[in-house]
N, CA, C and O atoms as a GROMACS GRO file, in nm:
protein
  584
    1MET      N    1   7.643  11.710  10.683
    1MET     CA    2   7.638  11.581  10.595
    1MET      C    3   7.534  11.576  10.460
    1MET      O    4   7.413  11.593  10.467
    2VAL      N    5   7.602  11.553  10.352
    2VAL     CA    6   7.571  11.558  10.241
    2VAL      C    7   7.544  11.443  10.145
    2VAL      O    8   7.624  11.359  10.186
    3GLY      N    9   7.484  11.393  10.050
    3GLY     CA   10   7.456  11.311   9.969
    3GLY      C   11   7.577  11.336   9.861
    3GLY      O   12   7.640  11.441   9.847
    4PHE      N   13   7.594  11.208   9.786
    4PHE     CA   14   7.719  11.150   9.689
    4PHE      C   15   7.738  11.291   9.588
    4PHE      O   16   7.847  11.347   9.574
    5ASN      N   17   7.593  11.342   9.512
    5ASN     CA   18   7.577  11.444   9.464
    5ASN      C   19   7.622  11.542   9.463
    5ASN      O   20   7.665  11.593   9.360
    6THR      N   21   7.626  11.600   9.586
    6THR     CA   22   7.700  11.726   9.617
    6THR      C   23   7.847  11.683   9.643
    6THR      O   24   7.929  11.762   9.596
    7LEU      N   25   7.879  11.618   9.681
    7LEU     CA   26   8.023  11.548   9.654
    7LEU      C   27   8.048  11.573   9.552
    7LEU      O   28   8.106  11.681   9.534
    8PHE      N   29   8.027  11.513   9.469
    8PHE     CA   30   8.090  11.547   9.321
    8PHE      C   31   8.075  11.691   9.257
    8PHE      O   32   8.154  11.751   9.185
    9ASP      N   33   7.957  11.728   9.302
    9ASP     CA   34   7.963  11.886   9.251
    9ASP      C   35   8.094  12.019   9.364
    9ASP      O   36   8.142  12.127   9.332
   10ASP      N   37   8.105  11.956   9.462
   10ASP     CA   38   8.185  12.015   9.529
   10ASP      C   39   8.320  11.989   9.454
   10ASP      O   40   8.394  12.081   9.418
   11LEU      N   41   8.347  11.847   9.432
   11LEU     CA   42   8.488  11.837   9.390
   11LEU      C   43   8.480  11.872   9.250
   11LEU      O   44   8.596  11.892   9.213
   12LYS      N   45   8.401  11.890   9.158
   12LYS     CA   46   8.397  11.938   9.052
   12LYS      C   47   8.453  12.081   9.055
   12LYS      O   48   8.539  12.113   8.974
   13SER      N   49   8.411  12.160   9.138
   13SER     CA   50   8.405  12.300   9.158
   13SER      C   51   8.530  12.328   9.211
   13SER      O   52   8.570  12.443   9.193
   14GLY      N   53   8.625  12.224   9.296
   14GLY     CA   54   8.767  12.264   9.396
   14GLY      C   55   8.691  12.286   9.518
   14GLY      O   56   8.748  12.236   9.616
   15HIS      N   57   8.542  12.366   9.553
   15HIS     CA   58   8.533  12.392   9.678
   15HIS      C   59   8.502  12.315   9.778
   15HIS      O   60   8.403  12.370   9.828
   16VAL      N   61   8.519  12.244   9.824
   16VAL     CA   62   8.558  12.124   9.952
   16VAL      C   63   8.611  12.136  10.062
   16VAL      O   64   8.708  12.210  10.078
   17PRO      N   65   8.556  12.062  10.161
   17PRO     CA   66   8.611  12.116  10.365
   17PRO      C   67   8.767  12.091  10.331
   17PRO      O   68   8.819  12.082  10.220
   18ASN      N   69   8.825  12.084  10.452
   18ASN     CA   70   8.942  12.068  10.494
   18ASN      C   71   8.975  11.942  10.487
   18ASN      O   72   9.073  11.892  10.433
   19TYR      N   73   8.844  11.869  10.574
   19TYR     CA   74   8.840  11.701  10.613
   19TYR      C   75   8.686  11.696  10.548
   19TYR      O   76   8.606  11.790  10.537
   20ALA      N   77   8.671  11.574  10.515
   20ALA     CA   78   8.568  11.489  10.468
   20ALA      C   79   8.597  11.368  10.486
   20ALA      O   80   8.691  11.306  10.436
   21PHE      N   81   8.487  11.317  10.583
   21PHE     CA   82   8.449  11.124  10.605
   21PHE      C   83   8.358  11.080  10.479
   21PHE      O   84   8.238  11.110  10.468
   22ILE      N   85   8.423  11.016  10.399
   22ILE     CA   86   8.283  10.940  10.314
   22ILE      C   87   8.243  10.821  10.343
   22ILE      O   88   8.333  10.737  10.352
   23ALA      N   89   8.159  10.792  10.358
   23ALA     CA   90   8.087  10.677  10.397
   23ALA      C   91   7.982  10.636  10.281
   23ALA      O   92   7.884  10.700  10.242
   24PRO      N   93   8.045  10.475  10.225
   24PRO     CA   94   7.997  10.416  10.112
   24PRO      C   95   7.820  10.408  10.185
   24PRO      O   96   7.795  10.414  10.305
   25ASN      N   97   7.739  10.396  10.093
   25ASN     CA   98   7.564  10.364  10.125
   25ASN      C   99   7.575  10.178  10.134
   25ASN      O  100   7.684  10.121  10.144
   26GLN      N  101   7.467  10.119  10.129
   26GLN     CA  102   7.473  10.000  10.167
   26GLN      C  103   7.480   9.918  10.054
   26GLN      O  104   7.490   9.796  10.069
   27CYS      N  105   7.476   9.970   9.938
   27CYS     CA  106   7.505   9.936   9.803
   27CYS      C  107   7.648   9.932   9.760
   27CYS      O  108   7.689   9.883   9.656
   28HIS      N  109   7.702   9.978   9.832
   28HIS     CA  110   7.876   9.996   9.802
   28HIS      C  111   7.934   9.946   9.911
   28HIS      O  112   8.025   9.867   9.886
   29ASP      N  113   7.907   9.968  10.040
   29ASP     CA  114   8.016   9.922  10.158
   29ASP      C  115   8.051   9.768  10.161
   29ASP      O  116   8.090   9.726  10.269
   30GLN      N  117   8.042   9.677  10.056
   30GLN     CA  118   8.118   9.566  10.028
   30GLN      C  119   8.058   9.471  10.177
   30GLN      O  120   8.132   9.384  10.222
   31HIS      N  121   7.938   9.494  10.235
   31HIS     CA  122   7.879   9.387  10.320
   31HIS      C  123   7.769   9.315  10.202
   31HIS      O  124   7.740   9.375  10.098
   32GLY      N  125   7.722   9.197  10.233
   32GLY     CA  126   7.648   9.130  10.171
   32GLY      C  127   7.540   9.171  10.206
   32GLY      O  128   7.547   9.227  10.316
   33ARG      N  129   7.384   9.169  10.137
   33ARG     CA  130   7.264   9.216  10.183
   33ARG      C  131   7.169   9.117  10.124
   33ARG      O  132   7.174   9.089  10.004
   34GLY      N  133   7.084   9.065  10.203
   34GLY     CA  134   6.958   9.016  10.144
   34GLY      C  135   6.878   9.047  10.064
   34GLY      O  136   6.863   9.169  10.061
   35SER      N  137   6.816   8.993   9.994
   35SER     CA  138   6.719   9.038   9.885
   35SER      C  139   6.645   9.147   9.942
   35SER      O  140   6.631   9.254   9.884
   36SER      N  141   6.598   9.120  10.057
   36SER     CA  142   6.461   9.187  10.127
   36SER      C  143   6.557   9.311  10.175
   36SER      O  144   6.496   9.386  10.251
   37GLU      N  145   6.660   9.342  10.156
   37GLU     CA  146   6.731   9.464  10.230
   37GLU      C  147   6.802   9.553  10.134
   37GLU      O  148   6.847   9.664  10.165
   38VAL      N  149   6.810   9.489   9.999
   38VAL     CA  150   6.865   9.615   9.942
   38VAL      C  151   6.781   9.693   9.856
   38VAL      O  152   6.675   9.664   9.800
   39GLY      N  153   6.853   9.803   9.856
   39GLY     CA  154   6.752   9.933   9.795
   39GLY      C  155   6.779   9.890   9.663
   39GLY      O  156   6.830   9.790   9.610
   40THR      N  157   6.703  10.055   9.607
   40THR     CA  158   6.690  10.045   9.448
   40THR      C  159   6.826  10.059   9.409
   40THR      O  160   6.912  10.119   9.474
   41GLY      N  161   6.847   9.985   9.269
   41GLY     CA  162   6.999  10.005   9.212
   41GLY      C  163   7.088   9.901   9.280
   41GLY      O  164   7.189   9.877   9.214
   42CYS      N  165   7.076   9.833   9.394
   42CYS     CA  166   7.157   9.732   9.458
   42CYS      C  167   7.153   9.616   9.417
   42CYS      O  168   7.039   9.588   9.379
   43SER      N  169   7.247   9.508   9.405
   43SER     CA  170   7.203   9.367   9.366
   43SER      C  171   7.238   9.301   9.488
   43SER      O  172   7.297   9.361   9.578
   44VAL      N  173   7.202   9.170   9.497
   44VAL     CA  174   7.254   9.090   9.607
   44VAL      C  175   7.395   9.082   9.629
   44VAL      O  176   7.481   9.146   9.568
   45ASP      N  177   7.416   8.988   9.731
   45ASP     CA  178   7.546   8.939   9.802
   45ASP      C  179   7.634   8.927   9.693
   45ASP      O  180   7.734   9.000   9.691
   46ALA      N  181   7.606   8.817   9.565
   46ALA     CA  182   7.714   8.825   9.442
   46ALA      C  183   7.807   8.920   9.411
   46ALA      O  184   7.928   8.905   9.398
   47ASN      N  185   7.734   9.027   9.400
   47ASN     CA  186   7.804   9.157   9.322
   47ASN      C  187   7.857   9.220   9.442
   47ASN      O  188   7.911   9.323   9.400
   48ALA      N  189   7.878   9.215   9.615
   48ALA     CA  190   7.906   9.304   9.710
   48ALA      C  191   8.010   9.383   9.666
   48ALA      O  192   8.015   9.504   9.644
   49ILE      N  193   8.107   9.279   9.654
   49ILE     CA  194   8.274   9.311   9.644
   49ILE      C  195   8.272   9.380   9.499
   49ILE      O  196   8.300   9.500   9.506
   50SER      N  197   8.245   9.334   9.371
   50SER     CA  198   8.289   9.422   9.291
   50SER      C  199   8.172   9.533   9.287
   50SER      O  200   8.195   9.567   9.171
   51GLN      N  201   8.089   9.597   9.317
   51GLN     CA  202   8.004   9.696   9.327
   51GLN      C  203   8.049   9.822   9.441
   51GLN      O  204   8.032   9.943   9.433
   52GLY      N  205   8.109   9.742   9.545
   52GLY     CA  206   8.198   9.853   9.644
   52GLY      C  207   8.323   9.912   9.578
   52GLY      O  208   8.358  10.029   9.592
   53ASP      N  209   8.404   9.802   9.487
   53ASP     CA  210   8.529   9.822   9.391
   53ASP      C  211   8.465   9.951   9.348
   53ASP      O  212   8.503  10.060   9.390
   54ALA      N  213   8.366   9.934   9.264
   54ALA     CA  214   8.337  10.030   9.180
   54ALA      C  215   8.303  10.136   9.237
   54ALA      O  216   8.323  10.236   9.168
   55GLY      N  217   8.254  10.154   9.350
   55GLY     CA  218   8.202  10.266   9.373
   55GLY      C  219   8.326  10.350   9.444
   55GLY      O  220   8.342  10.472   9.445
   56LEU      N  221   8.405  10.250   9.500
   56LEU     CA  222   8.533  10.349   9.548
   56LEU      C  223   8.631  10.395   9.452
   56LEU      O  224   8.696  10.497   9.475
   57HIS      N  225   8.646  10.333   9.354
   57HIS     CA  226   8.691  10.386   9.222
   57HIS      C  227   8.617  10.499   9.174
   57HIS      O  228   8.671  10.609   9.187
   58THR      N  229   8.507  10.492   9.124
   58THR     CA  230   8.428  10.648   9.124
   58THR      C  231   8.482  10.757   9.202
   58THR      O  232   8.533  10.859   9.155
   59ILE      N  233   8.465  10.724   9.340
   59ILE     CA  234   8.463  10.842   9.437
   59ILE      C  235   8.620  10.883   9.420
   59ILE      O  236   8.654  10.998   9.449
   60ILE      N  237   8.717  10.788   9.374
   60ILE     CA  238   8.864  10.823   9.406
   60ILE      C  239   8.881  10.896   9.249
   60ILE      O  240   8.925  11.010   9.254
   61ASP      N  241   8.857  10.854   9.137
   61ASP     CA  242   8.881  10.903   9.054
   61ASP      C  243   8.822  11.087   9.055
   61ASP      O  244   8.888  11.191   9.044
   62ALA      N  245   8.705  11.068   9.070
   62ALA     CA  246   8.676  11.209   9.115
   62ALA      C  247   8.773  11.320   9.223
   62ALA      O  248   8.822  11.431   9.200
   63ILE      N  249   8.774  11.249   9.328
   63ILE     CA  250   8.862  11.311   9.392
   63ILE      C  251   9.045  11.349   9.356
   63ILE      O  252   9.112  11.433   9.417
   64LYS      N  253   9.086  11.273   9.260
   64LYS     CA  254   9.170  11.318   9.211
   64LYS      C  255   9.198  11.393   9.064
   64LYS      O  256   9.304  11.423   9.009
   65ALA      N  257   9.070  11.410   9.028
   65ALA     CA  258   9.036  11.508   8.908
   65ALA      C  259   8.994  11.658   8.960
   65ALA      O  260   9.006  11.762   8.894
   66SER      N  261   8.948  11.648   9.079
   66SER     CA  262   8.907  11.786   9.145
   66SER      C  263   9.022  11.872   9.139
   66SER      O  264   9.130  11.813   9.140
   67PRO      N  265   9.024  11.991   9.134
   67PRO     CA  266   9.107  12.110   9.134
   67PRO      C  267   9.173  12.073   9.248
   67PRO      O  268   9.294  12.050   9.234
   68ALA      N  269   9.125  12.060   9.357
   68ALA     CA  270   9.146  12.052   9.504
   68ALA      C  271   9.245  11.969   9.529
   68ALA      O  272   9.327  12.004   9.614
   69TRP      N  273   9.264  11.825   9.454
   69TRP     CA  274   9.340  11.776   9.500
   69TRP      C  275   9.502  11.790   9.452
   69TRP      O  276   9.600  11.731   9.498
   70LYS      N  277   9.495  11.889   9.343
   70LYS     CA  278   9.594  11.928   9.311
   70LYS      C  279   9.686  12.057   9.390
   70LYS      O  280   9.801  12.081   9.355
   71HIS      N  281   9.630  12.120   9.481
   71HIS     CA  282   9.697  12.192   9.526
   71HIS      C  283   9.691  12.173   9.702
   71HIS      O  284   9.582  12.145   9.751
   72GLY      N  285   9.785  12.185   9.772
   72GLY     CA  286   9.835  12.168   9.911
   72GLY      C  287   9.870  12.027   9.939
   72GLY      O  288   9.919  11.962   9.847
   73GLN      N  289   9.850  11.969  10.059
   73GLN     CA  290   9.882  11.859  10.090
   73GLN      C  291   9.769  11.750  10.121
   73GLN      O  292   9.721  11.752  10.234
   74ASN      N  293   9.727  11.662  10.035
   74ASN     CA  294   9.593  11.613  10.026
   74ASN      C  295   9.614  11.448  10.035
   74ASN      O  296   9.693  11.378   9.972
   75ALA      N  297   9.541  11.422  10.108
   75ALA     CA  298   9.558  11.254  10.140
   75ALA      C  299   9.400  11.182  10.101
   75ALA      O  300   9.302  11.256  10.089
   76ILE      N  301   9.392  11.070  10.088
   76ILE     CA  302   9.280  10.992  10.087
   76ILE      C  303   9.318  10.853  10.184
   76ILE      O  304   9.420  10.790  10.160
   77VAL      N  305   9.241  10.819  10.279
   77VAL     CA  306   9.266  10.695  10.363
   77VAL      C  307   9.174  10.631  10.331
   77VAL      O  308   9.077  10.701  10.302
   78VAL      N  309   9.151  10.489  10.318
   78VAL     CA  310   9.065  10.394  10.268
   78VAL      C  311   9.095  10.279  10.403
   78VAL      O  312   9.203  10.240  10.445
   79VAL      N  313   8.969  10.249  10.444
   79VAL     CA  314   8.968  10.160  10.557
   79VAL      C  315   8.887  10.100  10.552
   79VAL      O  316   8.785  10.156  10.511
   80TRP      N  317   8.879   9.983  10.582
   80TRP     CA  318   8.806   9.852  10.559
   80TRP      C  319   8.771   9.842  10.744
   80TRP      O  320   8.847   9.870  10.837
   81ASP      N  321   8.611   9.785  10.749
   81ASP     CA  322   8.652   9.806  10.876
   81ASP      C  323   8.618   9.641  10.987
   81ASP      O  324   8.579   9.634  11.104
   82GLU      N  325   8.651   9.536  10.892
   82GLU     CA  326   8.647   9.432  10.963
   82GLU      C  327   8.754   9.316  10.901
   82GLU      O  328   8.805   9.327  10.790
   83ASN      N  329   8.773   9.229  10.973
   83ASN     CA  330   8.847   9.127  10.917
   83ASN      C  331   8.790   9.035  10.859
   83ASN      O  332   8.694   9.052  10.783
   84ASP      N  333   8.856   8.896  10.896
   84ASP     CA  334   8.732   8.770  10.803
   84ASP      C  335   8.670   8.691  10.943
   84ASP      O  336   8.612   8.583  10.926
   85TYR      N  337   8.680   8.734  11.046
   85TYR     CA  338   8.628   8.693  11.173
   85TYR      C  339   8.728   8.539  11.198
   85TYR      O  340   8.687   8.433  11.244
   86GLY      N  341   8.840   8.565  11.159
   86GLY     CA  342   8.914   8.446  11.198
   86GLY      C  343   8.957   8.462  11.372
   86GLY      O  344   8.899   8.539  11.448
   87SER      N  345   9.059   8.382  11.409
   87SER     CA  346   9.112   8.372  11.578
   87SER      C  347   9.235   8.416  11.564
   87SER      O  348   9.317   8.374  11.645
   88ASP      N  349   9.280   8.514  11.452
   88ASP     CA  350   9.397   8.589  11.468
   88ASP      C  351   9.330   8.715  11.474
   88ASP      O  352   9.217   8.741  11.433
   89PRO      N  353   9.435   8.812  11.547
   89PRO     CA  354   9.411   8.954  11.576
   89PRO      C  355   9.333   9.016  11.482
   89PRO      O  356   9.358   8.978  11.368
   90ASN      N  357   9.222   9.122  11.496
   90ASN     CA  358   9.149   9.186  11.404
   90ASN      C  359   9.273   9.249  11.320
   90ASN      O  360   9.355   9.311  11.388
   91GLN      N  361   9.291   9.242  11.198
   91GLN     CA  362   9.369   9.304  11.098
   91GLN      C  363   9.267   9.365  11.008
   91GLN      O  364   9.172   9.298  10.966
   92VAL      N  365   9.286   9.502  10.974
   92VAL     CA  366   9.220   9.567  10.881
   92VAL      C  367   9.299   9.615  10.739
   92VAL      O  368   9.414   9.658  10.755
   93VAL      N  369   9.250   9.610  10.617
   93VAL     CA  370   9.358   9.704  10.538
   93VAL      C  371   9.329   9.857  10.542
   93VAL      O  372   9.226   9.924  10.540
   94THR      N  373   9.445   9.881  10.548
   94THR     CA  374   9.420  10.075  10.548
   94THR      C  375   9.509  10.086  10.434
   94THR      O  376   9.604  10.009  10.420
   95ILE      N  377   9.475  10.206  10.328
   95ILE     CA  378   9.504  10.248  10.217
   95ILE      C  379   9.530  10.401  10.201
   95ILE      O  380   9.433  10.476  10.188
   96VAL      N  381   9.650  10.450  10.202
   96VAL     CA  382   9.708  10.602  10.221
   96VAL      C  383   9.739  10.632  10.084
   96VAL      O  384   9.826  10.566  10.027
   97ASP      N  385   9.680  10.719  10.026
   97ASP     CA  386   9.702  10.773   9.894
   97ASP      C  387   9.742  10.920   9.958
   97ASP      O  388   9.685  10.977  10.050
   98THR      N  389   9.857  10.965   9.881
   98THR     CA  390   9.894  11.124   9.910
   98THR      C  391   9.898  11.187   9.770
   98THR      O  392   9.904  11.119   9.668
   99ASN      N  393   9.893  11.346   9.770
   99ASN     CA  394   9.933  11.404   9.682
   99ASN      C  395  10.055  11.474   9.638
   99ASN      O  396  10.069  11.557   9.548
  100TYR      N  397  10.160  11.411   9.738
  100TYR     CA  398  10.281  11.440   9.765
  100TYR      C  399  10.340  11.333   9.860
  100TYR      O  400  10.268  11.260   9.928
  101GLY      N  401  10.458  11.330   9.859
  101GLY     CA  402  10.572  11.255   9.931
  101GLY      C  403  10.565  11.119   9.881
  101GLY      O  404  10.494  11.101   9.782
  102LYS      N  405  10.623  11.024   9.931
  102LYS     CA  406  10.684  10.895   9.850
  102LYS      C  407  10.551  10.838   9.821
  102LYS      O  408  10.453  10.903   9.856
  103HIS      N  409  10.535  10.730   9.766
  103HIS     CA  410  10.452  10.660   9.726
  103HIS      C  411  10.489  10.515   9.708
  103HIS      O  412  10.596  10.500   9.651
  104GLY      N  413  10.436  10.420   9.737
  104GLY     CA  414  10.448  10.295   9.743
  104GLY      C  415  10.498  10.241   9.876
  104GLY      O  416  10.537  10.126   9.894
  105VAL      N  417  10.493  10.314   9.947
  105VAL     CA  418  10.516  10.295  10.068
  105VAL      C  419  10.443  10.188  10.168
  105VAL      O  420  10.330  10.212  10.213
  106THR      N  421  10.504  10.085  10.195
  106THR     CA  422  10.444   9.971  10.303
  106THR      C  423  10.474   9.976  10.460
  106THR      O  424  10.592   9.987  10.494
  107SER      N  425  10.390   9.970  10.543
  107SER     CA  426  10.433  10.009  10.674
  107SER      C  427  10.411   9.847  10.711
  107SER      O  428  10.334   9.773  10.649
  108ASN      N  429  10.497   9.804  10.828
  108ASN     CA  430  10.499   9.693  10.895
  108ASN      C  431  10.422   9.704  11.056
  108ASN      O  432  10.390   9.616  11.136
  109VAL      N  433  10.408   9.873  11.060
  109VAL     CA  434  10.374   9.900  11.195
  109VAL      C  435  10.264   9.878  11.244
  109VAL      O  436  10.183   9.934  11.170
  110LYS      N  437  10.194   9.810  11.357
  110LYS     CA  438  10.069   9.732  11.380
  110LYS      C  439   9.986   9.886  11.440
  110LYS      O  440  10.025   9.947  11.540
  111TYR      N  441   9.884   9.921  11.367
  111TYR     CA  442   9.818  10.061  11.410
  111TYR      C  443   9.700   9.995  11.448
  111TYR      O  444   9.673   9.877  11.428
  112ASN      N  445   9.612  10.104  11.519
  112ASN     CA  446   9.456  10.050  11.538
  112ASN      C  447   9.370  10.162  11.478
  112ASN      O  448   9.427  10.230  11.392
  113HIS      N  449   9.245  10.192  11.508
  113HIS     CA  450   9.175  10.315  11.481
  113HIS      C  451   9.167  10.419  11.556
  113HIS      O  452   9.091  10.514  11.538
  114PHE      N  453   9.265  10.401  11.669
  114PHE     CA  454   9.302  10.530  11.747
  114PHE      C  455   9.419  10.590  11.656
  114PHE      O  456   9.422  10.699  11.598
  115SER      N  457   9.495  10.510  11.659
  115SER     CA  458   9.622  10.556  11.508
  115SER      C  459   9.552  10.668  11.427
  115SER      O  460   9.589  10.783  11.447
  116LEU      N  461   9.463  10.645  11.345
  116LEU     CA  462   9.432  10.738  11.247
  116LEU      C  463   9.345  10.855  11.273
  116LEU      O  464   9.330  10.954  11.200
  117LEU      N  465   9.285  10.828  11.394
  117LEU     CA  466   9.212  10.960  11.466
  117LEU      C  467   9.336  11.052  11.531
  117LEU      O  468   9.330  11.174  11.513
  118LYS      N  469   9.437  11.004  11.597
  118LYS     CA  470   9.565  11.069  11.629
  118LYS      C  471   9.622  11.142  11.514
  118LYS      O  472   9.643  11.263  11.518
  119THR      N  473   9.655  11.046  11.385
  119THR     CA  474   9.713  11.101  11.298
  119THR      C  475   9.625  11.245  11.254
  119THR      O  476   9.690  11.349  11.245
  120VAL      N  477   9.481  11.247  11.227
  120VAL     CA  478   9.413  11.324  11.167
  120VAL      C  479   9.416  11.429  11.290
  120VAL      O  480   9.452  11.537  11.243
  121GLU      N  481   9.397  11.437  11.394
  121GLU     CA  482   9.429  11.532  11.505
  121GLU      C  483   9.566  11.603  11.484
  121GLU      O  484   9.575  11.724  11.505
  122ALA      N  485   9.645  11.548  11.455
  122ALA     CA  486   9.760  11.572  11.510
  122ALA      C  487   9.798  11.677  11.343
  122ALA      O  488   9.870  11.776  11.349
  123GLY      N  489   9.744  11.636  11.230
  123GLY     CA  490   9.769  11.706  11.099
  123GLY      C  491   9.686  11.810  11.135
  123GLY      O  492   9.726  11.908  11.073
  124PHE      N  493   9.594  11.840  11.200
  124PHE     CA  494   9.488  11.988  11.207
  124PHE      C  495   9.530  12.044  11.323
  124PHE      O  496   9.466  12.137  11.372
  125GLY      N  497   9.628  12.000  11.375
  125GLY     CA  498   9.686  12.074  11.517
  125GLY      C  499   9.589  12.086  11.636
  125GLY      O  500   9.578  12.184  11.710
  126LEU      N  501   9.494  11.925  11.648
  126LEU     CA  502   9.396  11.936  11.751
  126LEU      C  503   9.396  11.863  11.833
  126LEU      O  504   9.427  11.747  11.808
  127ARG      N  505   9.356  11.904  11.980
  127ARG     CA  506   9.372  11.787  12.133
  127ARG      C  507   9.355  11.665  12.075
  127ARG      O  508   9.334  11.678  11.955
  128TYR      N  509   9.354  11.494  12.127
  128TYR     CA  510   9.351  11.387  12.092
  128TYR      C  511   9.259  11.380  12.170
  128TYR      O  512   9.262  11.421  12.286
  129LEU      N  513   9.134  11.311  12.095
  129LEU     CA  514   9.022  11.260  12.182
  129LEU      C  515   9.028  11.122  12.239
  129LEU      O  516   9.078  11.028  12.177
  130ASN      N  517   8.991  11.114  12.321
  130ASN     CA  518   8.964  10.941  12.396
  130ASN      C  519   9.117  10.860  12.398
  130ASN      O  520   9.221  10.904  12.447
  131HIS      N  521   9.094  10.727  12.327
  131HIS     CA  522   9.243  10.659  12.362
  131HIS      C  523   9.331  10.728  12.234
  131HIS      O  524   9.423  10.652  12.202
  132ALA      N  525   9.327  10.808  12.181
  132ALA     CA  526   9.413  10.865  12.112
  132ALA      C  527   9.533  10.909  12.133
  132ALA      O  528   9.642  10.884  12.082
  133GLY      N  529   9.492  10.991  12.230
  133GLY     CA  530   9.635  11.046  12.367
  133GLY      C  531   9.679  10.900  12.414
  133GLY      O  532   9.798  10.919  12.440
  134ASP      N  533   9.656  10.786  12.436
  134ASP     CA  534   9.708  10.702  12.478
  134ASP      C  535   9.878  10.687  12.440
  134ASP      O  536   9.918  10.690  12.324
  135ASP      N  537   9.950  10.675  12.534
  135ASP     CA  538  10.106  10.657  12.507
  135ASP      C  539  10.144  10.536  12.424
  135ASP      O  540  10.253  10.535  12.366
  136ASN      N  541  10.082  10.460  12.417
  136ASN     CA  542  10.067  10.323  12.332
  136ASN      C  543  10.002  10.358  12.190
  136ASN      O  544  10.003  10.266  12.108
  137VAL      N  545   9.958  10.453  12.160
  137VAL     CA  546   9.896  10.463  12.014
  137VAL      C  547   9.984  10.554  11.926
  137VAL      O  548  10.002  10.670  11.963
  138ARG      N  549  10.036  10.511  11.823
  138ARG     CA  550  10.119  10.592  11.735
  138ARG      C  551  10.047  10.639  11.631
  138ARG      O  552   9.956  10.581  11.571
  139ALA      N  553  10.104  10.773  11.608
  139ALA     CA  554  10.059  10.821  11.483
  139ALA      C  555  10.128  10.744  11.369
  139ALA      O  556  10.230  10.675  11.377
  140MET      N  557  10.044  10.774  11.250
  140MET     CA  558  10.107  10.706  11.137
  140MET      C  559  10.130  10.787  11.023
  140MET      O  560  10.073  10.813  10.917
  141SER      N  561  10.255  10.823  11.095
  141SER     CA  562  10.368  10.932  11.006
  141SER      C  563  10.437  10.841  10.916
  141SER      O  564  10.452  10.886  10.802
  142ASP      N  565  10.484  10.722  10.940
  142ASP     CA  566  10.539  10.670  10.796
  142ASP      C  567  10.460  10.653  10.649
  142ASP      O  568  10.506  10.648  10.535
  143LEU      N  569  10.308  10.647  10.702
  143LEU     CA  570  10.235  10.674  10.571
  143LEU      C  571  10.214  10.783  10.524
  143LEU      O  572  10.174  10.782  10.408
  144PHE      N  573  10.226  10.874  10.569
  144PHE     CA  574  10.214  11.033  10.557
  144PHE      C  575  10.359  11.110  10.512
  144PHE      O  576  10.365  11.230  10.485
  145ALA      N  577  10.486  11.007  10.511
  145ALA     CA  578  10.595  11.073  10.492
  145ALA      C  579  10.627  11.189  10.374
  145ALA      O  580  10.572  11.169  10.266
  146ARG      N  581  10.704  11.300  10.386
  146ARG     CA  582  10.715  11.339  10.274
  146ARG      C  583  10.852  11.301  10.161
  146ARG      O  584  10.853  11.348  10.048
   0.00000   0.00000   0.00000
């Protein structure tokens, strides 16, 4: 586990792992925080979405500017973690951006969090963990098509 400074240094050098899970800090996760909960440099709820957008933009720009993005088959997957708390089934936005294949693809397939896990595991030739191996869990192959 490393901080964002290390991540940005690694991206600049092109020395990155084969898989990286990047989670925003509480200033940039788009969850509102009360004024007593924000850390140094964080603002309160009114700017939570814009701070999150700016943080995501910075990270994605750094990934795409990295020498590593230009080689091999790379993907950025952005997943939001919850819906609007409505009565409809929980649906979250997931964006997949690759440096290969088709772009602008929209999927109407209903996936779940285990679908993403199954997709990553399949991509690395790993055994499926937990419910990722269930027959009703589909890999997100249409979003990673060439």
